[in-house]
N, C-alpha and C positions, 0 to 999 in steps of 0.2 A: 180806190182813190185815184183820180187823176191829177197830175201837177198842173195846176192852171197854166203856169207860165210856158210850159211844154205845149200844151194847147195854142196858147197865144203865139207860140212861135211857129205853129203849123202842124202840130202832131194831131192826126185825126185818126178816126177809127179804123179806117181801112189799113195804116200803117200799123196800128196797134194789134189787128187782125193778122197781119203779116208777121210779126214779131211771134205771136203765140202759135202760129201755125207753122213756124220757121219756113217761109215762103219768102226769103230776103234777098233771093238772088239779083233782084233789080237794085236791091240798096247798094250806095256808093261802096267801095271798097273799106273805107274808114268807119262807116258804121256797122258793116258787117263784123269787122276786127273787134269794135267795141262792144257789140252785142256777144261776141264770142268769149272776151275777156270777163263780160259780166257771167254770163252761163257759168263758165269755169270756175270763177271766186266763188258764186253763190252755191255750187253744187259738188265741186270737188277741186279745190285749189292746187293741189298737186298735178290736175290735168293741163295746167299751164306748160305747154310743150316749149322747146326752143323754137320752133317754126312759129307758134303762135306769138313769142314775145317777138321775134323779129318781124312779123308781119305787123304787130303793134308799132314798133319802132320805125316801119317805114310810112305808118300815117300820122304818127303823135312824136312830139318833143317827149323829154324826159319830164318837164314841168307839167305837161297836158296828161302824162300816165300817170303822175303822181294824184293829180286832181281826180282822173277817173276811177283810181282805187280807191280814196278816199269817199267819193260819190257812191260806189258799189257798198262800200262797208257800211256808209252812212245808212242806206236804203234796205241794207241786208238785216238789219238790226232788230226791224219789226218781224222778222222771220220766228223769232222766239215767240213772240206774243200769238202769233198766228197758230205755229205748232202746238202750243199749250190752249188754245181756245180761249184766251183772255183778252184778245182784240174786240173791239167793240164796233158795231155799225152806228154810223152817225145819223144814217137815214135808212133804215131797214131796207134791203134788197136794193139798193140804189147807188151808183157811183157819187163821190162827193169830190167836189173840186178842192185841192190843195194849194192855198195860196199863202204867201208870207209878205209881211209888211218891210219897210225899209231896214229894220232892225234885225231880220231873218225870222221874224217870230211868227208862228201859224196863226192867219186869221180865219175865222170862220165866215 
């Protein structure tokens, strides 16, 4: 799935490919730091080193770090369903835009 609001804000497949292939050197420092945080939190939270935390604090306020943490945790919850094979395709073999209404409810 692709978050429709991210696409509307400028996310494109070239950027997605860069993230998936770890070719993010051209990304701004804040983006690289946020991606490193997400990778660490999703794979091995104990790998958040003091150096990484310092880098995050260079780019983000405490409130922004809390928001990033909650967003990562929210999107990470789906990994259990994927790992168990209980997630379902909305359109088999196709990406589906993920959009929300003003109340934060998912809209098909």
